[in-house]
N, C-alpha and C positions, 0 to 999 in steps of 0.2 A: 464391640467396636465403639459404641457411643461412650461407654465409660472410659475407654482408652483415650478418646479424643478430649474428654473433659479433663483428664489428668494432664495431658501435654498442652492442650489449648491449640488454637490455630497457628499456622506458621508465622514467625515473627517477620514484620516488614523489613525491607532493606533500609539501612541507615540513610538518612537524608538530612539536609540542612533545615533548621526550623523555619517555618513560614513567616514572612514579614507581617507585622500587624496591619500594614497598609493594604496588603493584598492577600487576605486570608484564603487558605485553600478550601475547596468545597467540603473535604472530609477532614474533620478535626478529631483525632482519636483521643480518648481519655481512658484512664485506668478504671475499669469497672469493678465494683465491689463484688468479691466472690460470694457465691452461695455457700451454705453450710457444707454441702457435699463437695464443692470445689475446694473449700478450705481444708477439709480432712484429707482429701486426696493429695492436696499440696503438701500436707504434713508428711504423708507417706513418701512422696517424691523427695522431700528434703531429708528423709531418714529419721524423723522424729517418732519415737514410740518404742515399744518393747519388741524383742524378737532376736533371732539369731542371724548373723550374716557376717561376711568378711569385709564388707565395704559400707558405703553410706547410701545404698540404693533403696530397694524395697525392703525395709525392715518390717516384718509382717505384723504390724499392730492391728490385727483383726480381732481385737479382744476388748472386753470390758466396755461395751458401748460403741466400739469403733470397727466392728467386723461387719460381715454381711449377715443379716438375719433373713432367713428364708424358710423354705419348707423341705429342706434336704436337697434342693435342686439349684443351689446357688442363687442367682438373681431370679426372682419369680417374674416370669414374663420376659426376662431378658436373657442372661446366660443360663442355659439349661445344662446341667451336668449330673453327675452321679454321686454328688456329695464330696467330690474331691477338689472343689474350688477351682482356682487357676492352675492349670497344668501346662507346663511348657515342655518343649522338646530340645531345649538348649539353644534355640534360635531366638525365641521370644522377642523382647524389645531390643532393638539395636540402637545404640546411641554413640556419643563421641568416645566413650571409653569401653568399647566393645559390647555395649548394650546391657540390657537387663537379661539375666539368664535365670529363667524361672524354674525352680525345683520345689515348688510349694505344694502343700496339701492343706485342705481346709475341711471343716465340718460346719454344717448348718443346723439350726434348730427350727422346729415347726413354728409357723406363725406368719402373719402378714409382713410384707417387706417394710421395714422402717429403717431409714438410712443408717447403715453401719451399726449394728447392734448385736452383741453376743455372738461372736464367731471366733474361731481360732485359726491361726495359720502361721506359717513360717516360710522364709524364702532366703535365697542367697543372691548376692550381687557379685558376680565374678568379673574382674577387670582391673587393670592396673591404674586407671585414671580416676579422676573425681568428677562427679556429675555437676554440670554447670546449670544452676537454677537462675533463670532470668525473670525479671518482672514482665508480666504478660500485658501487652497492649492490645486492647479489644476495639475493633472498629465498629462499635455499636453504641449509640447514645440511648440512655434510658429515659425516655420522655414520658412522664406520667403526670396525670392531673393537669394537662395542658388547658389553658384558658386565658382570661384577661387579668393582667396585672394593673393596668390603669387605662383610663380613657381621657385623652386630651380633647378639650372642647374649645372651639372658636366660633364666635358669632359676631357679626359686624356691629359697628358702633351705634348706628341710628335706631332709635326706638320711640314708641309712643304708647300712651295709656289707652286702653280700649274704652274706658268710660268717656274720655275726651273725644275719641273717635265717634262714639255713639251720638254725642251732642252735636258734633260737626255734621254727621250724616243725617241728623234729624231736621236739618234746615229744609225749607220748602223746595229749594233748587236741587236738592239731592234726593233723599228717600222719604223725608217727612218723619213725624214723631213716632211712627210705628216701629222704628228701628231701635228705640230706647230699650235696653235690656237684651237685645238680640246677641250682641257680641260677648257680653259678660255672663248673664244668667243662661242664655240660650246655648251658645257655643262653648262657654266656660273659659274664655281666655281673659288674661289680665293685661298683658302687654303684647307687642309684636316687634320683631327685629327685621331690618332690611338694609340693603346696601345701595350705593349709587354706581355709576358706570366705571369707577376706577377699581372695582373688584369684580371677580367672577369665580366660578367653581374651581378654576385652576389656581388662582391666587389663594383661595381658601385652603386648598390642599397643601401648597407650599408653606403657608403660614402655620397650619396646625402641626405639620410634620417637623418643621424646624423648631417650633416651641417645645414639642415633645422631646426631641433629642437634647435640647438645652436643659430641660427639666430633669431628664435622666442623669445628665452630667452634674448638674448643680446639686441634686438631692442624693446622688450616689447609689441609685438602684440598678446599676448595670451588673448583672449576674452571669455574664458570659464566661467568666473565669472558671466557673464550676465545670465547664465542658472543654477546657483547654488543657493540653498536656502539661503546661507549666503553671497552671492555676491563675494566670494573670488575665484580667478582663481585657477584651479587645477595646481599641479606641472607639469612641462613641459613634463615629461615622462609619465604622467597620463592623459594628455589632448587630447590624440589621441584615438578615438573609433573604427576606421576602417582603414585598409591599404590593398589595392589591388595592386598587381604587375603584369604588363603586359610585355610580351616579345615574341620573336620568337627564342631567343638564349638560350634555356633551357640547363641545365647541368645535370638534373636528371628527369626521367619520373615519379617519385613518390613524392619525397621530394620537397616541394615548395621553391622558393627563399624567400618568405615571412617568412618561418620558420627560415631561416638563419638570417633575419633581426631582428626577435624577440629577438635575443641574446642581442641586445643593450638595449631593454626595461627591460629585465630580470636582466641585470647587473647593469644598472645605475638607474633603476626605481623601486628598492626594490621589484623585482619579478613580475612586472606588466605583466599580460598575457591576460587581458580582452580586446583584440583588434580583431575585426572581420576581415574576408577577407583572401584569399589566392591568387594564381596566375591565370591569364587568358592568355591562350596561343593561339596566332594566328599570322600569318605572317603580320607584319606591323599594325595590328588592335588591338592586345592585349592590348596595352597601352590605346587606346581610349575606349575600352570596360570597362577597369577599371575606367576611368574618368566618364563615364555615370553611372556605377554601384554605385560609391561612392557618386555622387551628388544626385542620387535617394535615397540613404540611408539617406542623410542629410535632404531630403524633406519628408521622410516617418514618419509614426507614431511610428516607432521603434527607431528613432534617440534619443540618450541619452544626448545631449548637449555637445558632444565633437567633435573635428575636425576629418575630414576624409582626407586621403592622397592617391592619385592615382599616382603610380610610373610606369614610362615607362623606360625600360633599354634594350639596344641592342648594338651590335658591328657588323658593316658591314665589315666582314673580306675580305681580298683580297690577292691573291697570288702575288709573286714578279712582274710578268709581267702585273698585273692589279692593281697595288698599287695606281694609280691615283683615283680609285673609292672607296677607303677605307673611313670609317667614324665611329665615335663612340661617344656616349653621353648617358646621362640619365637625367630624369627630375622627380621632385616630386611636384605635384600640390596640394596645400592646399585648401580644400573645407570647407565652413562654411556658415551660413546664412549672409544676408546683405553684400554680396560680392561686392568688387569693379568691378569684372567681373562676373556679374550674368548670369546664363543660361536664355535665353530669348525666348519667343514665342514658335513656333513649331520647330520640327526637323523631319528628315526623314532618313530611312535606306534602303539599298539594300543588301541582303545576297543571294548569288547565288552559285551553284555548278560549279566550273571551275577548270581546271587542268593546269593552266598557271604557277604554281610555287609550289614546295613542297620539303620537307626534310624528306624522308622516314626513318623509324627506321631501323638502320643497314647500312645506306648509308655510303660509305667509306670516305666521305669528309665532312668538316664543311659547305662547300658551297652548295647552293640548286640545285635542278634539275629545270631548268626554260626555258621558251620560251620567250625571252625578248620582241620581237615585239608583240606577242599575249598578253602578260601581260599588255602592254600599252593599247591595245585595250579593254581589260577587265576593266582596270582603267577608261577609258573614258566612257564605257557603263554604269558602275556603277554611274559615275558622272551624266550622262543623266537621269538615273532612279531616283536618289535622287532629282535632280532638278525638275523633273516633279511632283514627289510626294509632295515636299515642296510647289511648286506653287499652287497645289490644296488645301493644308492645309491653305494657307494664302489668300484664295479667289481669286486666280489667279492674285494677284498683282505682279508687277515686283520686283524681289528680289533686283535689283540694286537701286530701289527707297526706300526700307525699310532697306537696309544695307549700310555700308560705306566702309568696308575693307573686303578683302578675304584672307584666309589662306588655303593652300592645303597640302595634304600629299606629302612628297618628296620621290619619288621612286628612282631616280638615280642621282638627282642633280637639279639645278635651271631650266634646260630646260624642265623637266617634269612638274614642277609647272607652268611655262609659257604656256605650251601646254594645261594644264587643264584650266587655266584662259581664254585662247582664245576660248576653246570649250564652256565654260559657257557663254562667251560674244556672241558667235554666236547663242546660244539658246535664250539668253535674248534680244539681239539687232542685228539681222542679217544684218542690213544695216550699222553697225558701221565699219568704215574703217580709215586707215591712221592716221592723227594727233589725231583724237578723240580717236581712240583705244590706241595709245601710251600714251595719257594723262590719260586715265582710268587705264592703266597698272601701270603707275607711282604712281597714287594716291591711288589705291585700293590694288594692289598686292605687290609692292616693299617694303612697311613697314614690311612685314612678312618674307622677304628673307635675312635680314642682317646676321643672325647667321648661317643659313644653308649654305651660300656660304663659310663660314669659317670652317665648321665642316664636311660637306659632308653628304651623305645618312646615316641615322641611324634608319631605320625601324620604330618600334613602337613609337619612340621618336619624330618624325618629326613634327606632328601636334602641340604638346605642345611647341616644340622649336620655331615654327613659330608664335604661339600665343604670346609667351613671347617676340618675336622680335617686334611685333606690340605694345605691352604695353610699352616696354622700349624705343622704338624709338619715340613714339608719346606722351607718358605721359599725361599732361593736355590737349593736343590738341584732345585727343580721348574722352574726357568727353561727355556723351550724345550720343555717336555714337555706332554703332552695327557692330560687326565682324562676318562674316559668315565663318565657318570652314567646310572644307570637308576632311574627313580622309578615307583612303582606305587600305585594306590588301588583298594580293593575295589569291586566292582560292575559292570565294572571299567574303569579308565583307566590308561594307562602311556605313558611316553616314554623314549627313549634319545637322549642328545645328548652333545656334546663341548665341553670348555672347554680353551683353550690358555693356558699361563702365559707371558705376554709380559713381565711385570715382577713384582716382589715386591708383593703386595697390601698394603693398609693394615690389617695385622694385627700383633699382638705374637706372638712365638714362643710355642708352646703352653705351655711351662713358666712363662713370664712371665705369660701370660694366666690360668693356674690361680691364681697368687698375687694378681694385681691384680683379677681379676673373679670367677672361678668360686668360689673359697673365701674371698673377702674377708670377707663377712658371713654366711657359711653357718652353719647350725646342725645339728650331728650329733646324731641322736637314737638311742635304743635301740629295738629292734624293737617292744617292747610299747607305745612311745609313738606308733607309726605310726597308731593310732586317730585321731590328730589330722587325718588326711585324711578321715575319715568325714563330718564336717560339710560339707565341700565336696560330696561325693556326694549329700548330702541337700538341697542347694540346688535340685535339679531341680524345676522347676515351682513354685517358692516365690514368694509375694507377701507384702508387708509383713514384710520380713525384714532383720535386722541381724546381721552376722557376730559369732560368739561363740567360735569355736574356740580362739583363742590364750588368751583369758581363762579358758575352762573347763579347759584343760590346763596352765595355769601359766606361760605365756610373756608376759613383761613387754612393754608397748608400746615400751620402749627397744630391743628387738630388731628393730623395724621399720627398713627402709632408707629413707633420706631421698629417694632418687631413684627410688623404685618407687611406682607407682600402686596403691592399695588400694580395694576395694569398701567404700563407706560405708553403703549402704542400697539395698534393693529396695522400692519403694513399692507401694501397693495396686493400681496399674495395671501393675506389672511393669517400670517404668522404673528404670534403674540409675544410680547416682551414685557418682563416684570422687573421690579426693583424693590428691595426691602426698604420700607420707610417712605417710598414714593418721592414726591417732590420735597419732602421735608429733610431728607438725608443727603449726604454727599455721595459721589460716585464710589463704586466698590474699590477696595484697596487693590493696588497693582499685584500684590502677591496672590490674589484670588482670581486674577484674570486668566482666561484660557486661550490657547492659539485659535480655537474654533470661533471665538468671538470675532476675530478679524477675518478668518477664512469665509465665514458666512455673512459677513457684513452686518452683524447684529447692532442695532442702535442701543445706546445706553443712556444713563442718567443725563449726560450732557446734552443730548438731543431733545430733551423734553422741557426745557425752560431754564431760566437762571436759577442759581442756587438760592434757596430760601434763607433769609436772615431772620433770626428770632427777634421779635420786637422788644425794645427795652422795657424793663419794668417801670410802671408809672410811679412817680414819686407821690407820697401821701400828702394830700392837701390838709389844710387846717380843719376842714370839715371832717375828713377821714379820722384825724386824731381825736377830734371832739366826740365822734360817734363811738370810737373804741373806748374812750374813758367812760362814757355814759354806759356802755355795755358792761364793762368791768364792775361799775358801781351798782348796777341794778340786777344783774344776773346772779341768782342764788345757786351756786354749784352744789351745795349740800342738798337742797331741795330737789334738784335735778336727779342726783344719785338715788334719792329715796323713791323716785318715780319708776325705778327699774327693779326687777327681781332677778337675782342670780339663779340660773337654771342648771349650770353645769361647769365643772372644771374642764379645762382643755389642755391636752398634751399634744404638741405639734407632731404631726404624722412623721416628719422626717428628722426633727431634732428633739429627741425624747427628753432632753434636759430643759426645754423651753416650755414653761407653763403659762396658762392664761385662764380667763373666766369668760363665760358667755352670759349676757344679760338680755332680758326682754322687757318691754314696757309693761307696767302693771295695767290691768283693765281699768277703764274709766269708772 
């Protein structure tokens, strides 16, 4: 019976009009590639082969590598017969032309069953019509090697150098000279990023998702056409089937951040609303919970051929006396089959009830109630538990033998990551010391730490940030290698899983990304200007509020970024409203306005102040002209070029015809 069903396939669906791209159906069939067995059975149905018969039905090519090889009993373990193969009673298969009428005999030879080999048979097809062979449409998507195709990263503009912050905090009215070296050599940070009160975790989510969609469209890596009946990719705003948002920085106990994000799809995607997923909330682990949920959806029977996105967003707020420990970022991981970074082999989790860190409802401050030392102990205990479980799942093989890189959750800076790696190393190789330990740290851990040292702690975002760091810093050097990721959230929840580099992901190399994105419109501030972050801290539990931080501390609206969403207002009910480009840009085009904007009385750009006018460019003075002439006469371009060493040729990740070179300064 199973073989018969494989011949005929499932019933064909009723004819229906093709789905509009604007409102794609939940189930999108595609033509599955037949297995070798299906292919040969199909040839028999079509009448290809040798044999005797009066029609084009079953012509019995059970011969020369295409028969049934058995032990004299037909299918071994399947059809049991007496060596007479398929035997019919004249009723057999009935079809449109009076069916298959089976009068066949067959012989089998001893041996294990190997698909259709060395058998003989003949049959007759009696009937006046011709068999209709139709293309088989299979309602099943073959999702294999699901994982990450790219990770979009957003971090706010404002940053400072930790060396300068050490000097600032070393003043007598702050911490004194003992702080020198604490933030750099001690914690291991280089810089830190933060926002002011015109951004929040929701604006981060909207910014990173919109940027990702635009990058997919610009670079052309929308592969949904592979799973569409007509082979045509879906429109970019209709190509996403699931989005989960993870955070510990919630702004509402009921309305999800994901629902704010859907405003983008409704406006620019012709009312697109068929996107699964909401928020997952847990200290430092919510983002990773989203990642595992989305990749499981892509691997499931309910996957509908579209991309999944796991977004992690958080702001590690800090009061003025602790501003060195600030950090902020968000990431959007794009999930799909045949991923360059595929989820690989086994994973393990440890979820425990601990009271090391919490943010109780009604707590007077945005900052958590925490026991720092105990929280680190819980982190390392969870690491030990995940390690032990994963070792069992991989038959007690050494994890350092089957993986090549390590990425860890960033609790408070690089020093936590290093402590976690050393703990794992002691579990794996207790005898490892000195130079060998340093070499392993450099090779396995440091590729994941480039970005975190420049951003600072950012809660749920850190494991994705560190994964992206490995991909961007190693590129083609990571091909065929495996990254082991450990992620942790206080309270506590943790997981350890593996990613395999099957291809170069859709990333720019790290140095290029620094220039194109990370530092593109960034604003370096002096430590005393870091009070700019305080207005954000004070937005906790605020109503009827409009951001004022930039204006108060002298930052012109011209410094705002055009493709970033900014908070425009919190109304008297606590509802938040956002605008892309903030006060710098014009109101949204009328064609993107929605009836619900009026129905709900949503304030818009016009309610938040006059239109910003770009200041005219200053005319060059005679002094400016003189300085330029002096520079041109004294600067030696040839000598400057000799001060740099060429280290690599560069091929653009998206435009293979575009070449470049990477240089670095020669050592002094």
